[in-house]
C-alpha positions as CSV (number, residue, x, y, z in Angstrom):
1,M,-56.0,-27.5,20.9
2,T,-56.0,-23.8,21.3
3,A,-53.7,-20.5,20.6
4,S,-51.5,-19.1,23.6
5,H,-53.5,-15.7,22.1
6,S,-56.0,-16.5,19.8
7,D,-59.0,-19.1,19.3
8,S,-59.1,-18.6,15.5
9,L,-56.5,-18.6,12.4
10,V,-56.7,-17.0,9.3
11,V,-55.1,-19.3,6.6
12,L,-53.7,-17.1,4.5
13,F,-52.2,-17.3,0.8
14,G,-50.6,-14.8,-1.8
15,A,-48.7,-14.7,-4.9
16,T,-46.5,-11.9,-6.7
17,A,-46.1,-10.9,-10.4
18,G,-42.6,-12.5,-10.6
19,A,-41.1,-15.6,-8.8
20,Y,-42.8,-17.9,-7.1
21,G,-42.2,-20.7,-4.4
22,A,-38.6,-20.5,-2.5
23,K,-37.7,-17.6,-4.3
24,L,-41.1,-15.2,-3.9
25,G,-40.2,-11.6,-2.8
26,S,-37.2,-12.0,-3.9
27,D,-37.4,-9.7,-7.1
28,E,-39.1,-7.4,-5.7
29,R,-42.4,-8.1,-7.2
30,E,-45.8,-6.5,-6.1
31,L,-48.5,-8.8,-4.6
32,I,-51.3,-9.0,-6.9
33,L,-53.1,-12.0,-5.3
34,L,-54.4,-12.9,-2.0
35,V,-56.3,-15.6,-0.6
36,W,-58.0,-16.5,2.8
37,Q,-60.0,-18.4,5.1
38,V,-61.0,-18.4,8.4
39,V,-60.4,-21.6,10.9
40,D,-61.9,-22.2,14.6
41,L,-59.8,-24.1,16.7
42,H,-62.6,-24.9,19.0
43,S,-65.4,-25.8,16.7
44,K,-63.0,-27.0,13.8
45,K,-65.7,-24.8,11.7
46,V,-64.7,-22.8,8.6
47,G,-66.1,-19.4,7.3
48,T,-66.4,-18.4,4.2
49,L,-63.3,-19.2,1.2
50,H,-62.5,-15.7,-0.2
51,K,-60.0,-14.5,-3.0
52,S,-59.3,-11.0,-4.0
53,L,-56.9,-9.8,-7.0
54,V,-54.2,-6.9,-6.1
55,K,-53.6,-4.0,-8.8
56,A,-50.3,-3.7,-9.2
57,D,-48.1,-0.5,-9.9
58,N,-46.6,-2.3,-12.7
59,L,-49.0,-4.9,-14.1
60,E,-46.3,-6.6,-16.4
61,L,-46.3,-10.8,-15.5
62,S,-43.4,-13.0,-15.0
63,D,-43.5,-16.0,-18.0
64,Q,-43.9,-18.1,-14.4
65,C,-46.5,-16.5,-12.5
66,R,-48.8,-16.3,-15.8
67,E,-48.5,-19.9,-16.1
68,V,-49.0,-20.7,-12.6
69,S,-51.9,-18.5,-11.8
70,G,-53.3,-17.9,-14.7
71,L,-53.9,-14.2,-14.3
72,T,-53.8,-11.3,-17.1
73,P,-53.1,-7.8,-16.6
74,E,-56.2,-7.2,-18.1
75,G,-58.2,-9.2,-15.0
76,L,-55.6,-7.1,-12.8
77,S,-56.2,-3.7,-14.0
78,K,-59.9,-3.7,-12.7
79,A,-58.9,-4.7,-9.4
80,E,-57.9,-2.4,-6.3
81,P,-54.8,-1.5,-4.9
82,L,-53.0,-3.1,-2.1
83,D,-54.1,-1.1,0.8
84,R,-58.2,-1.0,0.0
85,V,-57.6,-4.9,-0.2
86,L,-56.0,-5.2,3.1
87,Q,-59.1,-2.9,4.4
88,Q,-61.6,-5.1,2.9
89,F,-59.3,-8.3,4.4
90,S,-59.7,-7.2,8.2
91,Q,-63.6,-6.3,7.4
92,L,-64.6,-9.9,6.2
93,V,-62.2,-11.6,8.8
94,A,-64.1,-9.8,11.7
95,S,-67.1,-10.3,9.9
96,D,-66.0,-14.0,9.3
97,L,-64.9,-14.3,12.9
98,K,-68.7,-13.0,14.6
99,L,-70.4,-15.5,12.8
100,L,-68.0,-18.2,14.3
101,G,-68.7,-16.8,17.3
102,R,-65.0,-15.3,17.9
103,S,-63.0,-12.3,18.4
104,S,-59.6,-12.8,17.9
105,Y,-57.3,-14.3,15.6
106,T,-53.7,-15.3,14.1
107,L,-52.6,-15.6,10.9
108,C,-51.3,-18.6,9.2
109,T,-49.1,-19.0,6.4
110,D,-47.4,-21.7,3.9
111,G,-43.6,-20.4,5.5
112,Q,-42.5,-16.9,5.9
113,L,-41.7,-15.2,2.9
114,L,-45.4,-14.1,2.2
115,I,-45.1,-12.0,5.3
116,R,-41.5,-10.7,5.9
117,Q,-40.9,-10.5,2.3
118,V,-43.8,-10.0,0.4
119,L,-46.3,-7.8,2.7
120,H,-44.0,-6.1,4.8
121,P,-41.5,-4.5,2.4
122,E,-43.8,-3.6,0.1
123,A,-46.1,-1.8,2.7
124,S,-43.2,0.0,3.6
125,K,-42.5,1.2,-0.1
126,K,-45.9,2.3,-0.4
127,N,-46.0,4.4,2.9
128,F,-48.6,2.7,4.7
129,L,-48.9,0.5,8.0
130,L,-49.9,-2.7,8.2
131,S,-52.2,-3.9,10.7
132,D,-51.2,-5.5,14.2
133,C,-52.0,-9.1,12.8
134,F,-49.4,-8.8,10.5
135,Y,-46.8,-9.0,13.2
136,S,-47.6,-12.3,14.6
137,F,-48.1,-15.2,12.3
138,Y,-47.7,-19.0,12.4
139,D,-45.3,-20.6,9.9
140,L,-47.3,-23.7,8.7
141,R,-44.1,-25.6,7.8
142,K,-42.6,-25.2,10.8
143,E,-45.5,-26.5,13.0
144,F,-45.9,-29.5,10.8
145,H,-42.4,-30.4,11.1
146,T,-43.0,-30.0,15.0
147,C,-46.3,-32.5,15.0
148,Y,-44.5,-34.5,12.4
149,P,-41.0,-34.7,13.5
150,N,-39.9,-37.6,10.7
151,S,-41.3,-35.4,7.9
152,A,-39.1,-33.5,5.1
153,P,-36.7,-30.5,6.6
154,V,-38.7,-27.3,6.9
155,K,-37.0,-25.4,3.9
156,D,-38.1,-28.4,2.1
157,Q,-41.9,-28.5,2.4
158,T,-44.3,-27.7,0.6
159,I,-48.1,-27.8,0.3
160,K,-48.2,-30.8,-1.8
161,S,-45.9,-32.8,-0.1
162,M,-47.2,-32.2,3.5
163,A,-50.6,-33.1,1.9
164,E,-49.2,-36.1,0.7
165,Y,-46.9,-37.2,3.7
166,I,-50.3,-37.2,5.4
167,G,-52.3,-39.1,2.9
168,L,-54.6,-36.4,1.7
169,E,-55.9,-37.0,-1.6
170,T,-56.2,-33.6,-3.3
171,D,-56.2,-32.5,-7.2
172,E,-54.6,-29.4,-7.8
173,T,-55.8,-28.8,-11.0
174,E,-59.8,-29.0,-9.9
175,E,-59.6,-25.4,-7.6
176,D,-58.4,-22.2,-9.0
177,F,-54.9,-20.8,-8.6
178,G,-54.6,-19.9,-4.5
179,V,-58.2,-21.7,-3.4
180,W,-56.4,-25.1,-3.9
181,Q,-53.3,-24.0,-1.9
182,V,-55.8,-22.6,1.2
183,K,-58.0,-25.8,1.3
184,T,-55.2,-27.9,1.2
185,M,-53.6,-25.9,4.6
186,V,-57.1,-26.0,6.1
187,A,-56.6,-30.3,5.6
188,I,-53.2,-30.2,7.0
189,I,-54.3,-28.0,10.0
190,F,-57.8,-30.3,10.9
191,S,-55.0,-33.4,10.3
192,M,-52.7,-31.7,13.0
193,L,-55.9,-31.0,15.5
194,S,-56.5,-34.6,15.3
195,E,-56.2,-36.7,18.4
196,T,-53.5,-38.8,17.3
197,C,-51.7,-35.6,16.7
198,N,-52.6,-33.4,19.1
199,C,-50.9,-30.4,18.1
200,R,-51.1,-27.0,19.5
201,F,-50.3,-23.8,17.3
202,T,-48.2,-22.2,21.2
203,D,-45.2,-20.3,19.2
204,P,-46.1,-17.7,17.0
205,E,-43.5,-16.2,14.6
206,T,-42.8,-12.4,15.3
207,V,-42.1,-9.4,13.3
208,K,-40.3,-6.4,15.2
209,Y,-42.4,-3.3,15.1
210,K,-39.3,-1.0,14.9
211,Y,-35.5,-1.4,15.3
212,E,-33.9,-0.7,19.0
213,T,-30.8,1.0,19.2
214,G,-28.4,-0.1,22.2
215,P,-24.4,-0.4,22.4
216,C,-22.3,-3.6,21.7
217,S,-19.4,-4.9,23.8
218,K,-16.4,-5.9,22.1
219,S,-16.6,-8.9,24.5
220,E,-20.1,-9.8,23.0
221,A,-20.4,-13.0,21.1
222,V,-21.9,-12.5,17.2
223,D,-22.7,-15.4,15.4
224,S,-21.1,-14.8,12.1
225,E,-24.4,-16.7,10.3
226,T,-26.1,-13.9,11.4
227,V,-24.5,-11.2,9.9
228,I,-24.3,-9.3,6.4
229,R,-22.9,-6.6,4.5
230,A,-25.3,-4.2,2.4
231,R,-23.1,-2.0,0.1
232,G,-24.1,1.0,-2.0
233,L,-25.7,2.7,0.2
234,P,-26.5,6.7,0.2
235,W,-24.6,8.5,2.5
236,Q,-27.1,10.3,4.2
237,S,-28.6,6.9,5.2
238,S,-29.3,6.1,8.9
239,D,-29.9,3.1,10.9
240,Q,-33.5,3.1,10.8
241,D,-33.1,3.8,6.6
242,I,-31.3,0.3,6.7
243,A,-34.1,-1.6,9.1
244,R,-36.7,-0.1,6.6
245,F,-34.4,-1.8,3.8
246,F,-35.1,-4.6,5.7
247,K,-38.4,-4.3,7.0
248,G,-40.1,-7.6,7.9
249,L,-36.8,-8.9,9.0
250,N,-35.8,-8.9,13.0
251,I,-32.4,-7.2,13.2
252,A,-30.6,-7.1,16.7
253,K,-30.8,-4.9,19.4
254,G,-28.2,-2.6,17.8
255,G,-27.4,-4.3,14.7
256,V,-27.1,-1.7,12.6
257,A,-23.4,-0.4,12.2
258,L,-22.6,2.1,9.3
259,C,-19.1,2.1,8.3
260,L,-16.7,4.9,7.9
261,N,-13.8,5.5,5.9
262,A,-10.3,7.0,6.9
263,Q,-12.0,10.4,7.4
264,G,-14.3,9.3,9.6
265,R,-17.0,9.9,7.1
266,R,-20.0,7.0,6.1
267,N,-18.6,4.9,3.1
268,G,-21.6,3.9,1.9
269,E,-21.4,0.5,3.6
270,A,-23.2,-1.2,6.6
271,L,-23.1,-4.3,8.5
272,V,-26.1,-5.7,9.7
273,R,-26.8,-8.7,12.7
274,F,-29.9,-10.5,12.9
275,V,-31.4,-12.3,15.4
276,N,-31.0,-15.6,14.1
277,P,-29.5,-17.3,10.7
278,E,-32.8,-18.1,9.2
279,Q,-33.6,-13.9,9.3
280,R,-30.1,-13.3,7.4
281,D,-30.6,-16.2,4.9
282,L,-33.4,-14.2,4.1
283,A,-31.9,-11.1,4.1
284,L,-29.5,-12.5,1.4
285,E,-32.1,-12.6,-0.4
286,R,-32.9,-9.0,-0.8
287,H,-29.5,-9.0,-2.6
288,K,-29.9,-5.7,-5.3
289,H,-33.1,-4.3,-4.1
290,H,-33.5,-0.8,-3.9
291,M,-33.3,2.0,-1.6
292,G,-34.7,4.5,-3.4
293,S,-33.1,5.0,-6.9
294,R,-30.1,3.5,-5.7
295,Y,-29.7,-0.5,-5.8
296,I,-28.3,-2.3,-2.7
297,E,-25.9,-5.1,-2.8
298,V,-26.4,-7.5,0.4
299,Y,-23.4,-10.0,0.9
300,K,-22.6,-12.1,4.5
301,A,-20.1,-11.0,6.7
302,T,-18.6,-12.2,9.9
303,G,-19.4,-11.4,13.5
304,E,-15.7,-10.5,13.6
305,E,-16.3,-7.6,10.7
306,F,-19.4,-6.4,12.7
307,L,-17.3,-6.4,16.3
308,K,-14.6,-4.5,14.8
309,I,-17.3,-1.8,13.6
310,A,-19.6,-1.6,16.4
311,G,-18.2,-2.7,19.4
312,G,-16.5,-0.7,22.3
313,T,-14.7,-1.0,25.2
314,S,-15.2,2.8,26.9
315,N,-17.2,3.2,29.8
316,E,-18.1,6.3,28.8
317,V,-19.4,5.8,25.4
318,A,-21.5,2.7,27.1
319,Q,-22.8,5.2,29.8
320,F,-23.7,7.5,26.9
321,L,-25.6,4.7,25.5
322,S,-27.4,3.5,28.4
323,K,-30.3,5.1,27.6
324,E,-32.3,3.3,25.1
325,N,-34.3,4.2,22.4
326,Q,-33.3,7.3,22.1
327,V,-32.6,9.3,18.4
328,I,-28.7,10.1,18.4
329,I,-27.4,13.1,16.4
330,R,-23.6,13.6,15.1
331,M,-22.5,17.4,15.4
332,R,-19.1,18.4,13.3
333,G,-17.4,21.0,13.1
334,L,-17.5,22.4,16.2
335,P,-15.3,25.3,17.7
336,F,-12.3,23.4,19.5
337,T,-13.3,26.0,22.6
338,A,-17.0,25.4,22.5
339,T,-18.4,23.9,25.5
340,L,-22.1,21.9,27.0
341,E,-23.4,25.1,27.5
342,D,-22.4,26.6,24.1
343,V,-24.2,23.5,22.0
344,L,-27.0,23.5,25.0
345,G,-28.0,27.2,23.8
346,F,-27.1,26.2,19.9
347,L,-29.7,23.6,20.2
348,G,-32.3,25.6,22.1
349,P,-35.3,25.2,24.1
350,E,-37.1,23.5,20.9
351,C,-35.1,20.5,20.7
352,P,-34.2,19.5,24.2
353,V,-31.2,17.0,24.7
354,T,-32.1,14.2,27.0
355,G,-30.6,14.4,30.3
356,G,-29.1,17.6,29.7
357,K,-25.2,17.8,29.8
358,E,-25.7,14.1,30.1
359,G,-26.7,13.6,26.6
360,L,-24.2,15.0,25.0
361,L,-20.6,13.5,24.7
362,F,-17.6,15.7,23.0
363,V,-15.1,13.4,20.7
364,K,-11.6,14.2,22.0
365,Y,-8.1,13.0,21.1
366,P,-6.0,10.8,23.6
367,D,-4.5,13.5,25.4
368,G,-8.0,15.1,25.6
369,R,-7.6,17.8,23.0
370,P,-11.2,18.3,21.4
371,T,-11.9,17.0,17.8
372,G,-14.9,19.4,17.0
373,D,-17.2,16.2,17.4
374,A,-20.1,15.5,19.5
375,F,-23.3,13.4,19.8
376,V,-26.0,14.1,21.2
377,L,-29.7,12.5,22.8
378,F,-32.5,13.2,21.9
379,S,-36.0,11.1,23.6
380,C,-38.1,11.1,20.5
381,E,-38.4,12.3,16.6
382,E,-39.5,15.7,16.7
383,Y,-36.6,17.0,18.7
384,A,-33.9,15.3,16.1
385,Q,-35.8,17.1,13.6
386,N,-36.0,20.1,14.6
387,A,-32.4,20.0,15.8
388,L,-31.6,18.8,12.2
389,K,-32.8,22.2,10.8
390,K,-30.4,23.7,12.2
391,H,-27.7,22.2,10.0
392,K,-24.6,24.6,8.7
393,E,-25.9,27.1,11.4
394,I,-23.0,29.2,12.7
395,L,-21.9,28.8,16.0
396,G,-18.8,31.3,16.7
397,K,-17.4,31.7,13.6
398,R,-18.2,28.3,12.3
399,Y,-20.7,26.6,10.9
400,I,-21.9,23.1,12.4
401,E,-23.1,20.0,10.1
402,L,-25.6,17.4,12.1
403,F,-26.6,14.2,10.9
404,R,-28.7,11.4,12.0
405,S,-26.1,8.8,13.7
406,T,-26.0,5.3,15.5
407,A,-24.5,3.9,18.7
408,A,-22.1,1.8,16.3
409,E,-20.8,5.0,14.8
410,V,-20.6,6.5,18.1
411,Q,-18.5,3.5,19.3
412,Q,-16.6,3.5,15.5
413,V,-15.3,7.4,16.1
414,L,-14.7,7.0,19.5
415,N,-12.7,4.0,19.1
416,R,-10.8,5.6,16.2
417,Y,-9.9,8.5,17.8
418,L,-9.2,6.8,21.2
419,S,-6.8,4.1,20.1
420,T,-4.8,5.6,17.5
421,P,-4.8,9.1,15.4
422,L,-6.3,8.8,12.1
423,I,-3.6,9.8,10.0
424,P,-0.7,7.4,11.4
425,T,2.4,8.6,12.6
426,L,5.5,8.2,10.0
427,P,8.0,5.8,11.6
428,T,11.4,7.2,11.9
429,P,14.0,4.8,10.7
430,I,15.2,4.8,7.2
431,I,15.8,2.3,5.0
432,P,18.3,2.3,2.0
433,V,16.3,1.3,-1.1
434,I,18.4,-2.2,-2.7
435,P,18.0,-4.1,-6.2
436,P,14.9,-6.3,-5.5
437,P,16.5,-9.9,-5.8
438,Y,12.8,-10.8,-7.5
439,T,12.5,-10.3,-11.5
440,I,9.1,-9.9,-13.6
441,A,9.2,-12.8,-15.9
442,A,10.4,-11.8,-19.6
443,G,10.4,-13.8,-22.8
444,S,8.1,-15.4,-24.8
445,I,8.1,-18.9,-22.5
446,R,4.1,-19.2,-21.5
447,D,4.9,-19.7,-17.7
448,C,1.9,-17.0,-17.0
449,V,-1.5,-17.3,-16.6
450,R,-4.3,-14.2,-16.8
451,L,-7.8,-14.1,-14.7
452,R,-9.9,-12.0,-16.4
453,G,-13.8,-11.2,-15.5
454,L,-12.5,-11.2,-11.1
455,P,-15.4,-10.0,-8.8
456,Y,-14.3,-6.7,-8.1
457,T,-14.2,-7.2,-4.3
458,A,-11.7,-10.2,-5.0
459,G,-8.7,-9.9,-3.0
460,I,-5.3,-12.0,-3.0
461,D,-6.7,-14.8,-0.7
462,D,-9.5,-15.0,-2.7
463,I,-7.6,-15.9,-6.4
464,L,-4.7,-18.4,-4.0
465,E,-8.6,-20.1,-2.9
466,F,-9.8,-19.9,-6.2
467,M,-6.4,-21.6,-7.6
468,G,-6.6,-24.6,-5.3
469,D,-4.1,-27.4,-5.3
470,A,-2.3,-25.1,-8.2
471,T,-1.6,-22.6,-5.6
472,A,1.8,-24.5,-4.4
473,D,2.9,-23.8,-8.0
474,I,3.0,-20.1,-7.9
475,K,6.4,-18.6,-7.8
476,P,7.0,-16.3,-4.5
477,H,5.6,-12.8,-5.4
478,G,3.9,-14.1,-8.3
479,V,0.4,-12.4,-8.0
480,H,-0.6,-9.0,-9.5
481,M,-3.5,-7.8,-9.8
482,V,-4.0,-4.8,-12.6
483,L,-5.6,-2.0,-11.2
484,N,-7.2,0.9,-13.1
485,Q,-6.6,4.4,-13.4
486,Q,-8.4,4.8,-10.3
487,G,-6.2,2.5,-8.2
488,R,-9.3,0.0,-8.1
489,P,-9.3,-3.7,-8.9
490,S,-10.0,-3.5,-13.1
491,G,-11.2,-7.4,-12.6
492,D,-8.2,-8.9,-14.1
493,A,-4.8,-10.6,-12.5
494,F,-1.6,-11.9,-13.6
495,I,0.1,-15.3,-11.8
496,Q,3.3,-16.2,-12.5
497,M,3.5,-20.2,-12.3
498,K,7.1,-22.3,-12.1
499,S,6.5,-23.5,-15.7
500,S,4.9,-23.2,-19.0
501,D,3.1,-27.2,-18.1
502,R,1.8,-25.5,-14.9
503,A,0.3,-22.3,-16.5
504,F,-1.1,-24.8,-19.1
505,L,-2.8,-27.6,-16.5
506,V,-4.0,-24.0,-14.3
507,A,-6.0,-22.4,-17.9
508,Q,-7.8,-26.0,-18.5
509,K,-8.4,-26.8,-14.9
510,C,-9.4,-23.0,-13.6
511,H,-10.8,-21.8,-16.9
512,K,-14.7,-20.4,-16.4
513,K,-14.3,-21.7,-12.7
514,M,-16.4,-19.6,-10.2
515,M,-15.5,-17.2,-8.0
516,K,-18.2,-15.8,-5.6
517,D,-21.1,-15.5,-8.1
518,R,-19.2,-14.6,-11.2
519,Y,-17.3,-17.0,-13.6
520,V,-13.4,-16.3,-14.4
521,E,-11.7,-16.8,-17.3
522,V,-8.3,-17.8,-17.2
523,F,-5.9,-18.0,-20.3
524,Q,-2.5,-19.2,-20.7
525,C,0.3,-16.2,-21.4
526,S,3.8,-15.1,-21.4
527,G,5.5,-13.0,-19.0
528,E,6.0,-10.4,-21.8
529,E,2.2,-10.4,-22.7
530,M,2.1,-9.7,-19.0
531,N,4.3,-7.2,-18.5
532,F,2.4,-5.4,-21.5
533,V,-0.9,-5.3,-19.5
534,L,0.4,-4.2,-17.0
535,M,2.7,-1.4,-18.2
536,G,-0.8,-0.5,-18.9
537,G,-1.3,-2.0,-23.1
538,T,-3.7,-4.2,-23.9
539,L,-4.0,-7.8,-24.5
540,N,-7.0,-9.0,-26.6
541,R,-7.7,-10.9,-29.2
542,S,-6.5,-8.5,-31.5
543,G,-3.4,-8.9,-30.7
544,L,-1.0,-6.7,-28.0
545,S,-1.5,-2.6,-27.7
546,P,1.3,-1.0,-26.3
547,P,1.2,1.3,-23.2
548,P,-0.3,4.5,-24.4
549,C,3.0,5.8,-22.2
550,L,5.9,4.4,-23.8
551,S,7.6,5.4,-26.9
552,P,7.8,2.6,-29.3
553,P,11.0,2.1,-28.8
554,A,10.7,1.6,-25.0
555,Y,8.0,-0.9,-25.9
556,A,9.9,-3.0,-27.9
557,A,12.9,-3.1,-25.7
558,F,11.1,-3.3,-22.0
559,Q,14.9,-2.6,-20.3
560,T,16.0,-3.1,-17.1
561,A,17.2,-0.2,-15.9
562,A,18.3,1.3,-12.7
563,A,14.7,2.7,-10.5
564,V,14.0,6.1,-10.8
565,I,11.7,7.2,-8.0
566,P,11.8,10.3,-6.0
567,A,13.9,10.5,-3.0
568,E,11.6,10.6,-0.3
569,A,9.5,8.4,-1.5
570,A,12.3,5.5,-0.7
571,L,12.6,6.8,3.0
572,Y,9.7,4.8,4.8
573,Q,8.8,1.3,5.9
574,P,6.0,-0.1,3.7
575,Q,4.1,-0.2,6.3
576,A,4.0,3.5,7.2
577,L,2.0,3.7,3.3
578,L,0.8,0.4,2.6
579,S,-1.5,-1.5,4.8
580,T,-1.2,-5.2,4.3
581,T,-3.3,-8.3,5.4
582,R,-1.1,-11.2,6.1
583,T,-2.2,-14.6,7.9
584,P,-1.2,-14.5,11.9
585,Q,1.5,-17.5,10.7
586,A,3.0,-14.9,8.4
587,S,3.6,-12.3,10.4
588,A,5.2,-14.2,13.2
589,A,7.9,-15.5,10.9
590,A,8.0,-12.1,8.6
591,P,12.0,-10.7,8.6
592,P,12.4,-6.9,9.0
593,T,11.1,-4.9,6.1
594,V,12.9,-2.7,3.8
595,T,11.5,-0.8,1.2
596,Y,12.5,-1.7,-2.6
597,Y,11.7,-1.2,-6.2
598,P,11.4,-3.6,-8.7
599,A,13.1,-2.4,-12.1
600,Q,10.9,-3.0,-14.4
601,A,7.8,-1.0,-12.9
602,A,10.1,2.1,-12.1
603,Q,10.3,3.4,-15.1
604,L,9.6,7.2,-15.5
605,Y,7.5,7.1,-18.6
606,M,4.5,4.6,-17.1
607,N,0.8,4.6,-17.0
608,Y,-0.5,6.2,-14.3
609,T,-1.8,3.0,-13.0
610,A,1.7,1.7,-11.9
611,Y,1.6,4.4,-9.3
612,Y,-1.1,2.8,-7.3
613,P,0.2,-0.2,-5.1
614,S,-0.4,-3.5,-5.8
615,P,-2.4,-5.8,-3.0
616,P,-0.3,-7.8,-1.1
617,V,2.3,-10.5,-2.6
618,S,2.5,-8.2,-5.7
619,P,5.3,-6.2,-6.8
620,T,4.5,-5.1,-10.1
621,T,4.0,-1.2,-9.2
622,V,6.0,1.4,-8.1
623,G,4.9,0.6,-4.4
624,Y,6.2,-0.5,-1.2
625,I,7.1,-4.4,-1.0
626,A,8.5,-6.6,1.4
627,A,12.2,-7.7,0.6
628,P,13.3,-11.3,1.3
629,P,16.2,-12.0,3.7
630,A,18.8,-11.7,1.6
631,A,17.9,-8.2,0.4
632,V,17.7,-7.5,4.6
633,A,21.2,-8.9,5.1
634,A,22.6,-6.8,2.4
635,A,20.9,-4.0,4.2
636,A,22.1,-4.7,7.3
637,S,25.7,-5.3,6.0
638,A,25.7,-1.6,5.1
639,T,28.8,0.3,6.8
640,H,27.0,3.3,7.5
641,T,23.8,4.2,8.6
642,P,22.4,6.7,6.6
643,M,20.1,10.0,8.6
644,L,17.9,12.9,7.8
645,P,20.0,15.7,7.3
646,Q,17.7,17.6,9.4
647,P,14.0,16.6,11.3
648,G,11.1,18.0,9.3
649,A,12.7,17.5,5.9
650,L,9.9,14.9,4.9
651,V,6.2,15.5,4.1
652,R,3.6,13.5,3.7
653,M,0.5,14.2,1.4
654,Q,-2.9,12.8,1.9
655,G,-6.2,13.1,0.1
656,L,-4.8,13.0,-3.2
657,P,-7.0,12.4,-6.0
658,Y,-6.4,9.1,-7.7
659,N,-5.5,10.0,-10.5
660,T,-2.8,11.9,-9.6
661,G,0.8,11.1,-11.4
662,M,4.4,12.2,-10.6
663,K,3.9,15.1,-12.7
664,E,1.0,16.5,-10.5
665,I,2.8,16.1,-7.6
666,L,6.0,17.5,-8.5
667,S,3.6,20.1,-9.7
668,F,2.3,20.9,-6.5
669,F,5.4,21.9,-5.0
670,Q,6.9,24.0,-7.8
671,G,9.0,26.3,-6.1
672,Y,10.4,24.6,-3.7
673,Q,14.2,23.5,-3.9
674,Y,14.7,19.7,-3.5
675,A,18.3,19.1,-1.8
676,P,19.2,15.5,-3.3
677,D,23.3,15.9,-2.4
678,D,21.7,15.3,1.2
679,Y,20.5,11.9,0.3
680,N,23.1,10.9,-2.1
681,G,24.5,8.3,0.6
682,L,20.9,6.8,1.1
683,I,19.6,6.3,-2.7
684,Q,21.1,6.2,-5.8
685,L,19.6,8.6,-8.3
686,N,20.6,8.7,-12.3
687,D,21.0,11.6,-13.9
688,Q,17.5,12.4,-15.0
689,A,15.9,11.9,-11.7
690,R,18.5,14.0,-10.2
691,S,17.8,17.1,-12.5
692,V,14.1,17.0,-11.7
693,L,14.7,16.9,-8.1
694,Q,17.4,19.7,-8.3
695,A,15.7,21.9,-11.1
696,P,11.7,21.5,-10.3
697,K,10.6,23.9,-12.7
698,E,12.6,21.4,-15.5
699,W,9.4,18.9,-15.5
700,V,9.7,15.5,-16.8
701,C,6.9,14.3,-19.0
702,L,5.3,11.3,-17.2
C-alpha cells in the first residue's frame, strides 16, 4: 500500500486535562499528553515509540482524566509547554524518518477530535502556528470502515472495538495510558495493509489554512445541516475572528454572515456555514467556548436563515465582491456629498484601494440618495490596518467610522436599503378601536397552566410543540408570554385551556419535560392568578403578591373597565408597529386586521411590562392584536369612515429606551397641545384619558 503524497504514517494519540473519548476537546481543557510512532508504509517497519507530557496553564485535572490516565499535577508541572513539545515532536519524527530511509509522512489519529477540536483551537488561543503536518491527516476510524464496510458506524468506532473486530488480542492494563492506544492503532494499520484487505490510504482529511471570503447568491442551495448560529459575539468581531473561534473546522467559502439589527449595526450574532454536516456537528460541541473573556453560544440554524442574511441578488454587489481574498472595510458617516475621489483622498496613498474606484461601493437608497455608508476593498491586511487607523478622522465636517466587514454584511446592508427602508412607512388606513370579543380568564377556576423555566429563545411555536397533542385544547388567543421590564421574555408563560380537567392533564403530562436544553415546570393555576402575574404581580410558594403599581382596592377588584389608551396609538394597523410570524396557511386565510385592546390590560395603573406587546396570539398586554371576524364585521358596518383632520398629525417614535412608559412619552411632548376632539369619532375616551390629552401639563401617574 502507498499513500498519495507520503510514504509513512505518524500514528498520534493525545489526551487533555478534561473530557476523554467522544467529548475530547468539548470542555476547552488543554492538552497534557502526546504519544506517537512512525510507521513505514512500504517496509511495514516502525520507529521508536515516543511519549511526552505537556505542561498546561491550568494543572487541575478532571476526575475522569485522573482515573483514565493516571497522571498527576505534580508530574505535569515538570513538563514542557505545548509549543516546545511540538518542536520536539518535529525533530524526533524527522530523526525516525531518516533512520527508516523515508522523507515524508502524514499523521494518523483515532478520529478527528485531537486535530480539529484540541490542537488547532489551543494553538490559536496561545498564538503560535502549527506546522504543515497538522493540516492533513488520516482518520483511522474512517479508513477502517472503508476497509471493513460491515464494521460499526464511524461515530461508534473506538480503538478497542476496531481491534476486537479484526481479532486482535490486547490487554489495555499491561501498558501505560497512551502507549497501548498507539501500539494497538499500529497493529490495526498493519492488518489493513495485509493482502486480504489491501486497503490504501489515499484520501486524507484536510484543515483549511485560512478562511476564504466570497459572495453568496440567494439562489444558491444551502444545506440546513451545515449551518449554525453563534450568539454573544463582541460587537467588533470580524469574520476572521469568528473563523479563528472555529479554528480546525472547515468553514465554507463566504460562510460567515454577521447579523445586523434594525439600525444596520451588528447585534452580536452570526450565522456560519460549514462544508459538511460533520464539521457542523463538531462546531456545536464548542457551545459556550470562549472568545476572549466572553463565552459564545452555538446553536443549530437553517439554510434559509443563512440565505436571508448572506444571500444577495444585486449585480453591482456581485461584481464588487467578485475579487476574491480581499479585506473589506466598512465606512460609516460619510458626507452625503462625498465622491469617489473624496474617499480615495481620505484614505491616502498608504492604503491603496483595490482597483481604485472599482474597489469602492457606496450604499444608496432605492431613489439614489446616499446613506452615508460605503464599503472598500484592500488587497492585504497591511493596507486594511492602515485604513483602520483613520477611524474617526474628519472628512469635510464629519468624522468617519471605519470597521472590518464581510461579504455577507455587504449583501445584508445593500439588501436592507435597496429592498425596503430600515424604517417602514406607516400605512394610511385608519381603523376604529372596537371592544375585544376574547376576554382573559377570570375567577378561581383552575383552567390555566403556568410554564416556568422556558428558554429565553423560546417562541409561541416552541410552546405549541412542547404542548404536543394538548395544543388542541388551548383556547383561542390563549398563549400569554410574560415579558420583563426590558420587553424581553422572562422565562414564564401562561396558557388558557378549555377546562380545568384539561389543564390538570397538561400539568401532569408536561411537568419537567425538556424544551431545547432546559426542563420546564408546568403548574395548574386559575385565571385570576394568571392575571395577577400578567399585571406585574408575583405568584410563588408564599402565595400571591399584588402588582406594585396597583392600589390594594384595584388589585382586589380587577374591574373590567373601558380601555384607556393614547389616541394616536389606536390609529395604526398592527402590522405597522409589531411584526408577527405566522404560518403560510394562517396568513392565506387571515381576515383584515383591526386593532383592539383588551380592557383588563389597558388600565392606566399598569406595570411597565404591560406596555410591551407579547409575541403573536398573546392579547394580554396593551399591544396590537388581530381582531376576530366578528370584530372586523362590526368595524366594516360602521356608518362613517373617520379620517385624520390633517396630514402629518401623527408621529412615530423610534429608538425609545426599553423601560419607557406612558408617562415618559407624554413628558417628552410636554408643551405641545393635543386635539382629542378631532378624534372623538374615531375612538371613545373616558374622562381621565381626555384630561391627559387636553391638559398635557397635568400628568397622571402611570
